C-alpha positions as CSV (number, residue, x, y, z in Angstrom):
1,M,-16.4,21.1,6.1
2,I,-14.8,23.1,3.1
3,Q,-15.6,20.4,0.5
4,K,-19.1,20.1,1.7
5,W,-19.4,23.9,1.6
6,T,-18.1,24.0,-1.7
7,Q,-20.3,21.5,-3.0
8,T,-23.6,22.9,-1.5
9,F,-22.5,26.7,-2.9
10,A,-21.9,25.2,-6.3
11,T,-25.5,23.4,-6.1
12,F,-27.1,26.7,-5.3
13,L,-25.3,28.5,-8.0
14,L,-26.7,25.9,-10.5
15,L,-30.2,26.3,-9.3
16,S,-29.9,30.1,-9.2
17,F,-28.6,30.2,-12.7
18,S,-30.9,27.6,-14.0
19,V,-33.9,29.8,-12.6
20,S,-32.7,32.8,-14.0
21,C,-32.1,31.8,-17.7
22,A,-35.5,29.9,-17.5
23,E,-37.2,33.2,-16.6
24,K,-35.2,35.3,-19.0
25,K,-34.9,32.7,-21.8
26,E,-31.4,33.9,-22.2
27,D,-28.3,31.9,-23.7
28,N,-27.6,28.8,-21.7
29,T,-24.2,28.7,-22.4
30,L,-23.2,29.7,-18.9
31,L,-25.7,27.2,-17.4
32,A,-24.4,24.5,-19.8
33,G,-20.7,25.3,-18.5
34,L,-21.7,25.2,-14.8
35,L,-23.5,21.6,-15.5
36,L,-20.3,20.5,-17.1
37,F,-18.2,21.9,-14.1
38,A,-20.5,20.0,-11.6
39,A,-20.3,16.8,-13.9
40,N,-16.7,16.7,-13.4
41,Q,-16.1,17.5,-9.8
42,I,-14.2,15.0,-7.9
43,K,-15.4,13.5,-4.3
44,V,-12.8,13.7,-2.0
45,N,-13.0,10.7,0.4
46,T,-12.2,10.5,3.9
47,A,-10.5,7.3,5.6
48,S,-14.0,6.4,7.0
49,D,-15.4,6.5,3.3
50,L,-13.1,4.1,2.3
51,V,-13.5,0.9,4.7
52,N,-14.7,-2.3,3.8
53,E,-15.5,-5.0,6.1
54,S,-15.4,-8.7,5.1
55,A,-18.1,-11.6,5.9
56,A,-16.8,-13.4,8.7
57,D,-17.1,-16.4,6.5
58,Y,-14.6,-15.4,3.7
59,N,-16.5,-17.5,1.2
60,Q,-19.3,-15.0,1.0
61,N,-16.7,-12.3,-0.4
62,N,-16.9,-11.2,-3.8
63,W,-14.2,-8.6,-3.5
64,G,-11.6,-7.6,-0.9
65,L,-10.3,-11.0,0.4
66,I,-11.6,-14.0,-1.6
67,T,-11.1,-17.5,-1.1
68,P,-9.9,-19.9,-3.8
69,Q,-13.2,-21.6,-4.1
70,T,-14.8,-18.1,-5.0
71,L,-11.9,-17.8,-7.7
72,A,-12.8,-21.2,-9.0
73,R,-16.7,-20.3,-9.3
74,F,-15.3,-17.2,-11.1
75,Q,-13.1,-18.9,-13.4
76,S,-15.5,-21.8,-14.3
77,N,-18.3,-19.9,-15.7
78,W,-17.6,-16.0,-15.4
79,Q,-20.4,-14.7,-17.3
80,A,-22.7,-16.6,-15.0
81,N,-21.0,-16.2,-11.8
82,K,-19.4,-12.9,-11.7
83,P,-20.8,-10.3,-9.2
84,S,-23.8,-8.3,-10.2
85,H,-22.0,-4.8,-10.1
86,I,-19.3,-6.2,-12.7
87,T,-19.8,-5.8,-16.2
88,G,-16.4,-6.5,-17.6
89,N,-13.7,-9.0,-17.3
90,L,-11.8,-10.9,-14.6
91,I,-8.3,-10.2,-14.6
92,I,-6.0,-12.5,-12.3
93,L,-2.5,-11.1,-11.8
94,Q,-0.1,-13.8,-10.3
95,T,3.2,-12.7,-8.4
96,D,4.8,-16.0,-9.7
97,A,4.4,-19.3,-10.9
98,A,2.2,-21.5,-8.8
99,D,4.2,-24.7,-9.3
100,R,7.5,-23.8,-7.6
101,V,7.6,-26.1,-4.8
102,A,6.7,-29.8,-5.6
103,G,3.4,-31.2,-4.2
104,G,1.0,-28.7,-4.7
105,A,0.0,-26.9,-8.1
106,A,1.1,-29.2,-11.1
107,S,1.0,-26.0,-13.6
108,P,2.1,-22.8,-13.2
109,Y,-0.8,-20.4,-14.2
110,V,-4.6,-20.1,-13.6
111,A,-6.2,-21.1,-16.7
112,E,-7.3,-18.4,-18.9
113,N,-10.5,-18.3,-20.9
114,P,-10.7,-15.2,-23.2
115,G,-14.0,-16.3,-24.5
116,Q,-15.4,-15.8,-21.1
117,G,-13.5,-13.0,-20.2
118,V,-10.9,-14.3,-18.1
119,Y,-7.2,-13.2,-18.7
120,V,-4.2,-14.2,-16.5
121,Y,-0.9,-12.7,-16.2
122,L,2.3,-12.4,-14.1
123,L,2.7,-9.1,-12.5
124,D,6.3,-9.1,-14.2
125,D,4.6,-9.2,-17.7
126,Y,4.7,-5.6,-16.9
127,K,8.2,-4.4,-18.0
128,P,8.7,-0.7,-17.9
129,V,11.8,0.9,-19.4
130,D,13.6,1.1,-16.2
131,L,12.5,-2.6,-15.4
132,P,13.1,-4.3,-18.7
133,S,12.9,-7.9,-16.8
134,G,9.8,-6.9,-14.6
135,G,10.0,-6.3,-10.9
136,F,7.6,-3.2,-10.8
137,R,5.6,-3.3,-7.5
138,F,3.4,-0.3,-7.9
139,N,5.8,2.5,-6.6
140,Q,8.3,5.1,-8.0
141,T,10.9,7.4,-6.7
142,R,8.8,10.9,-6.2
143,D,9.7,14.2,-5.0
144,T,7.8,14.8,-1.7
145,G,9.2,18.3,-1.4
146,L,11.3,17.3,1.4
147,F,13.0,14.1,-0.2
148,S,13.4,13.5,-4.1
149,N,15.4,10.4,-3.9
150,S,14.7,8.0,-0.9
151,V,12.0,5.3,-0.4
152,R,9.9,4.7,-3.3
153,Y,6.2,6.0,-3.2
154,Q,2.8,5.5,-5.2
155,A,3.6,5.3,-8.6
156,N,2.4,8.5,-10.6
157,G,-0.7,8.7,-12.9
158,A,1.2,7.8,-16.1
159,F,2.7,4.7,-14.8
160,V,-0.7,3.4,-13.5
161,D,-2.4,4.1,-16.8
162,D,0.2,2.6,-18.7
163,W,0.1,-0.3,-16.3
164,L,-3.8,-0.8,-16.7
165,K,-3.4,-0.5,-20.4
166,T,-0.8,-3.5,-20.2
167,F,-2.9,-5.8,-18.8
168,G,-6.2,-4.6,-20.5
169,I,-8.0,-3.5,-17.3
170,N,-10.9,-0.8,-17.0
171,L,-11.5,-0.2,-13.2
172,S,-15.0,1.0,-13.6
173,K,-16.3,-2.4,-14.9
174,D,-13.6,-5.3,-14.1
175,L,-12.6,-7.3,-11.4
176,V,-8.8,-7.4,-10.8
177,V,-7.9,-10.6,-8.6
178,F,-4.2,-10.5,-7.4
179,A,-2.9,-13.8,-6.2
180,V,0.3,-15.3,-5.0
181,G,1.7,-18.1,-7.1
182,T,4.2,-19.7,-4.7
183,G,6.0,-17.2,-2.5
184,N,9.0,-15.4,-2.0
185,G,12.7,-16.8,-1.1
186,I,12.0,-20.2,-2.7
187,T,15.3,-22.2,-3.1
188,A,15.8,-25.7,-3.9
189,G,12.1,-26.1,-4.3
190,A,11.6,-25.7,-0.9
191,Y,9.3,-23.6,1.2
192,P,10.5,-20.9,3.5
193,A,8.9,-19.6,6.5
194,K,6.2,-17.2,6.3
195,A,8.8,-14.5,7.6
196,V,10.4,-14.9,4.0
197,G,7.8,-16.7,1.7
198,A,5.0,-14.6,2.6
199,G,6.6,-11.5,1.3
200,A,4.5,-11.9,-1.7
201,V,1.4,-11.3,0.4
202,Q,3.0,-7.7,1.1
203,D,3.1,-7.2,-2.9
204,V,-0.4,-8.1,-3.6
205,T,-2.0,-5.9,-0.7
206,R,0.3,-3.1,-2.0
207,G,-1.3,-3.6,-5.6
208,V,-4.8,-3.3,-4.1
209,Y,-3.6,-0.1,-2.0
210,W,-2.2,1.7,-5.2
211,L,-5.1,1.1,-7.3
212,R,-7.4,2.4,-4.2
213,Y,-5.3,5.4,-4.0
214,W,-5.8,6.0,-7.8
215,G,-9.8,5.8,-6.9
216,A,-10.6,2.5,-7.9
217,D,-13.6,0.9,-5.6
218,I,-12.8,-1.8,-3.6
219,K,-15.7,-3.8,-5.2
220,N,-13.3,-3.8,-8.2
221,L,-10.3,-5.5,-6.4
222,A,-9.6,-8.6,-4.7
223,I,-6.6,-10.5,-3.3
224,L,-6.6,-14.6,-3.3
225,N,-6.4,-15.9,0.4
226,G,-3.7,-18.4,0.5
227,N,-1.3,-19.1,-2.5
228,L,-2.1,-21.1,-5.3
229,N,0.6,-23.8,-4.9
230,K,-1.5,-24.9,-1.9
231,K,-4.8,-23.9,-2.5
232,A,-5.6,-24.2,-6.4
233,T,-6.0,-28.1,-6.7
234,G,-8.2,-28.6,-3.7
235,A,-10.4,-25.7,-4.6
236,G,-10.9,-26.9,-8.3
237,I,-9.0,-23.9,-9.8
238,A,-8.1,-25.3,-13.3
239,L,-4.3,-24.6,-14.3
240,S,-2.5,-24.3,-17.5
241,A,1.1,-24.1,-18.7
242,S,0.4,-20.7,-20.5
243,R,-0.9,-17.3,-19.7
244,S,-2.6,-14.7,-21.5
245,G,-0.8,-12.5,-24.2
246,I,-0.4,-8.6,-23.6
247,N,-3.5,-7.0,-25.7
248,L,-2.7,-3.0,-25.5
249,E,-6.3,-2.2,-26.9
250,R,-8.6,-4.1,-24.6
251,N,-9.2,-1.4,-22.0
252,A,-10.0,1.2,-24.8
253,G,-7.7,3.9,-23.2
254,F,-9.3,3.9,-19.9
255,S,-7.7,6.3,-17.4
256,V,-7.9,6.3,-13.8
257,K,-9.0,10.3,-14.8
258,Q,-12.2,8.7,-15.2
259,L,-12.6,7.6,-11.8
260,R,-13.9,10.9,-10.6
261,V,-13.1,10.0,-6.7
262,D,-9.9,11.4,-4.5
263,N,-8.7,8.6,-2.5
264,T,-5.4,10.1,-1.7
265,V,-6.1,10.4,1.8
266,L,-4.9,6.8,2.2
267,T,-1.2,8.1,1.9
268,L,0.0,10.4,4.6
269,G,2.9,12.6,4.2
270,L,5.9,13.2,6.9
271,E,4.3,16.2,8.1
272,D,1.0,14.6,8.9
273,V,2.7,11.6,10.7
274,Y,4.7,14.3,12.5
275,E,1.6,16.1,14.0
276,I,0.2,12.5,14.9
277,A,3.4,11.8,16.8
278,K,3.5,15.1,18.4
279,T,0.0,15.2,19.9
280,G,0.0,11.4,20.9
281,G,-2.4,10.6,18.1
282,A,-4.7,13.2,18.6
283,A,-3.7,15.5,15.6
284,T,-6.2,17.2,13.3
285,I,-5.8,16.0,9.8
286,A,-8.2,16.5,7.1
287,G,-10.0,13.4,6.2
288,L,-9.0,11.5,9.6
289,T,-11.0,10.6,12.7
290,S,-9.9,12.7,15.6
291,K,-7.8,9.8,17.2
292,Q,-5.1,8.4,15.3
293,Q,-2.9,5.0,16.2
294,I,0.3,4.4,14.5
295,I,1.3,0.9,14.2
296,D,4.7,-0.4,13.3
297,A,4.5,-3.5,11.2
298,R,8.1,-4.6,11.6
299,P,9.1,-7.7,13.5
300,A,9.1,-6.8,17.3
301,A,12.6,-7.3,17.9
302,Q,13.3,-4.5,15.2
303,Y,10.8,-2.3,17.0
304,D,12.2,-2.5,20.2
305,G,15.8,-2.7,19.3
306,T,16.4,-6.4,20.4
307,A,17.1,-7.7,16.9
308,Q,20.4,-9.2,16.0
309,G,21.9,-6.7,14.2
310,L,25.3,-6.6,12.2
311,N,28.3,-6.9,14.8
312,V,31.8,-6.0,14.5
313,S,33.6,-5.2,12.4
314,R,30.7,-3.6,10.1
315,N,29.1,-2.2,13.1
316,A,32.0,-1.0,15.2
317,L,30.0,1.1,17.5
318,V,32.1,2.9,20.0
319,V,29.8,5.4,21.8
320,N,27.0,3.4,21.8
321,P,25.8,0.6,24.2
322,A,27.6,-2.6,23.5
323,S,24.3,-4.1,22.7
324,A,23.3,-1.5,19.9
325,A,23.6,-2.5,16.4
326,Y,22.7,-1.7,12.6
327,I,18.8,-2.9,12.4
328,T,16.8,-0.8,9.9
329,T,18.6,-0.9,6.2
330,S,18.5,2.4,4.3
331,Y,16.6,3.1,1.1
332,Q,19.4,1.7,-0.8
333,S,19.3,-1.7,0.6
334,S,16.5,-4.3,1.1
335,G,15.3,-6.6,3.9
336,A,16.7,-7.1,7.5
337,P,20.2,-6.7,8.2
338,S,22.7,-9.8,7.2
339,A,26.1,-10.6,6.9
340,T,25.4,-12.4,3.7
341,A,23.3,-9.9,1.9
342,G,26.4,-7.8,0.7
343,N,27.3,-4.2,1.3
344,Q,24.0,-3.0,3.1
345,T,23.5,0.5,4.6
346,F,21.5,1.7,7.2
347,V,19.8,4.5,8.7
348,P,21.1,7.3,10.9
349,F,19.4,6.1,14.1
350,E,17.3,3.1,15.4
351,G,13.8,3.7,17.1
352,S,10.4,3.9,16.0
353,I,7.8,6.7,15.9
354,K,6.4,8.1,19.2
355,S,3.0,6.9,20.3
356,S,3.3,4.0,17.9
357,K,2.8,0.4,18.9
358,T,4.3,-2.8,17.5
359,F,2.2,-5.2,15.3
360,P,4.3,-7.3,13.5
361,W,2.8,-8.0,10.2
362,A,3.2,-11.8,10.0
363,D,1.0,-12.0,13.2
364,L,-1.9,-11.7,10.8
365,L,-0.8,-14.7,8.6
366,R,-0.8,-18.8,8.8
367,D,2.4,-20.4,7.8
368,N,3.5,-22.0,4.5
369,A,1.6,-25.3,5.1
370,D,-1.7,-23.1,4.6
371,G,-0.2,-21.1,1.8
372,Y,0.4,-17.9,3.9
373,E,-3.4,-17.3,4.0
374,F,-4.8,-14.6,6.4
375,L,-6.3,-15.8,9.8
376,D,-10.1,-15.8,10.2
377,K,-11.7,-12.7,10.8
378,A,-12.5,-13.3,14.4
379,A,-8.8,-13.8,15.3
380,I,-7.8,-10.7,13.3
381,K,-10.2,-8.7,15.2
382,T,-8.8,-9.9,18.5
383,L,-5.2,-8.9,17.5
384,F,-6.3,-5.5,16.5
385,D,-8.8,-4.8,19.6
386,T,-7.3,-6.7,22.4
387,T,-3.9,-8.3,21.9
388,R,-2.1,-5.3,20.4
389,A,-4.7,-3.1,21.3
390,V,-4.5,-0.8,18.6
391,Y,-8.2,0.0,17.8
392,T,-11.0,1.4,19.9
393,P,-13.7,2.9,17.6
394,G,-13.2,6.3,16.2
395,T,-9.7,5.3,15.7
396,T,-7.9,5.8,12.1
397,I,-5.2,3.4,12.2
398,V,-1.8,4.4,10.5
399,S,0.1,1.8,9.2
400,Q,4.0,1.8,8.7
401,C,7.1,0.1,8.8
402,R,10.5,0.4,7.1
403,T,9.4,1.1,3.6
404,N,5.7,0.4,3.7
405,F,5.6,-3.1,2.4
406,E,5.0,-5.1,5.7
407,A,2.5,-2.3,6.5
408,Q,0.4,-3.2,3.8
409,V,-0.5,-6.7,5.0
410,N,-1.7,-4.5,8.4
411,G,-3.4,-2.0,6.8
412,F,-5.3,-4.4,4.1
413,A,-6.6,-6.5,7.3
414,S,-7.5,-3.1,9.0
415,L,-9.4,-1.6,6.0
416,N,-10.6,-4.3,4.1
417,I,-11.1,-7.4,6.5
418,L,-12.3,-5.4,9.7
419,G,-13.6,-2.3,8.2
420,Y,-11.3,0.3,10.1
421,P,-10.3,3.6,8.8
422,T,-6.8,3.3,7.9
423,V,-4.0,5.3,6.0
424,Y,-0.4,4.6,5.5
425,Y,2.8,6.4,6.0
426,D,4.7,5.6,2.5
427,G,8.2,7.3,3.6
428,S,8.0,5.1,6.8
429,L,11.3,4.7,9.0
430,V,13.5,5.1,6.2
431,E,12.5,8.7,5.6
432,W,11.6,9.3,9.3
433,T,15.2,8.6,10.7
434,A,16.9,10.7,8.1
435,L,16.0,14.1,9.8
436,V,18.8,14.0,12.3
437,A,20.6,17.0,14.2
438,G,22.3,15.4,16.8
439,H,24.7,12.4,15.7
440,G,28.2,12.4,17.1
441,T,29.6,12.6,13.4
442,G,28.6,16.0,12.1
443,A,28.5,14.7,8.5
444,V,25.5,12.7,9.1
445,N,23.5,15.5,10.6
446,Q,21.4,17.2,7.9
447,V,18.9,19.7,9.4
448,P,19.7,22.1,12.2
449,A,18.6,21.4,15.7
450,D,15.4,23.8,15.5
451,F,14.3,22.0,12.0
452,K,10.4,22.0,11.9
453,W,10.6,18.4,11.1
454,R,13.5,17.1,13.1
455,T,12.8,13.5,14.3
456,D,15.9,12.5,16.5
457,T,14.2,13.8,19.7
458,S,12.1,11.9,22.3
459,S,9.4,13.9,21.9
460,I,8.9,12.8,18.1
461,S,10.4,9.4,18.4
462,N,11.0,6.2,20.8
463,F,14.8,7.1,20.2
464,L,17.1,4.1,20.6
465,W,20.8,5.1,19.6
466,Y,22.3,6.6,16.6
467,N,24.2,4.2,14.3
468,E,27.7,4.4,13.7
469,P,28.5,6.2,10.6
470,T,30.6,4.0,8.4
471,H,27.5,2.4,6.8
472,V,24.8,5.0,7.1
473,V,23.2,6.4,4.0
474,R,20.5,9.2,4.2
475,P,18.6,10.7,1.5
476,T,19.3,14.5,0.6
477,V,17.0,16.9,2.6
478,N,15.8,19.7,1.0
479,L,15.7,22.3,4.1
480,T,13.7,25.1,2.0
481,A,10.7,22.5,1.8
482,T,7.3,23.9,2.4
483,T,5.6,20.6,2.0
484,T,6.1,16.9,2.4
485,K,3.4,16.1,0.2
486,K,4.3,17.6,-3.3
487,F,3.6,14.2,-4.8
488,I,0.3,13.9,-3.8
489,Q,-0.6,17.3,-5.0
490,E,0.8,16.3,-8.5
491,D,-1.2,13.1,-8.2
492,K,-4.5,15.1,-7.5
493,A,-3.7,17.8,-10.5
494,Y,-3.6,14.8,-12.7
495,K,-7.2,13.6,-12.3
496,F,-8.2,17.1,-12.9
């Protein structure tokens, strides 16, 4: 409402000054300044503004979720077959090589064709100073105001512009396609099941989320449905043993500052999620509909506490029920609990956010035989509307998990396949479970009992148990914080 009022008022001022200056034939400097001001205004989008519904037949999509057949059509003659709204290049970004398991793709990369404007890279070709071997997956340690060294949030404006420069991307005219090469967890040339191998789908969907957050139109972004190893040959995608070289000049200095939209509604701060939990999904939050539904994308057994956690001696729970165990790893560790994963650390308590519903991310994908592709649209709709019963008209989906990677698969399906308003909680459970006051070991507690964002209570969380403190790690809390969205404020400022 405030945004619309401001735009209306600005328009009124422009018209008033225009008439005044025309009548009085005065210097038009002020009018020119106001026109420049209007031209530089940023449209602040709501969650509903950002929805994109896929065609029932994914072959009809030219952005969002595209099929291998569509990518083959683009690659074979980009200049003739590119979507009508795209005037630039086709940039294909692979998570890994396509030939890591025998019997599928015979070469590692989609073939480039610079003469046609087709360029191909690995995501790990981007090597920032702190990741000289690659591994950047669109996130960065940020200061939320409440936490400054915890789970990673959206990488900032300097990062995104440097990343775009590295790959020569202009988001105002190019089409960027993220593609899984083979998948994660490949050992001895064998496919793992989707719970492991399909982790690369989390990476590519997070890439779309990150660029949309920074203002990219979904019509300039796509992910390939299914991996290249299983899909490329049958679809007729030409492959190659080499990929494109880095050209730091190709995007001519393009910056996300040139995208005059604000899509930061996609990322919620802890304070927003706290209100949703407190109100049972009826919070008043700018940019969201009046109803919200939190979905927890972790495996169901982690959500309800029945997962096999780490046992004695690493989990010598004395005051907890015998079935209680470490389940949720801390921001310093990765993945599910595993006795073979080294010295993992864990969050202060197990549970989930109040009013959330379990919706395991892997339910949305087929297994390795199908290259970890998404289910068809009708099946996904049934999952959202009926099986998991998380959506009714007028609802905004809030996708979260442990660190907001699993949640990317659910969020992509909701926002870009079904066209449901969807946002994300980047801090997720690693951040949520840090705000404890009632742990039996005082040193674990970081907030007073009356702290405004305390989470270890039954009114805010579906609390299961406190973890035994030996292996608990939690991020430091700023008790004087007045916001949990400092990083979002910084990102808004970057574009103004």
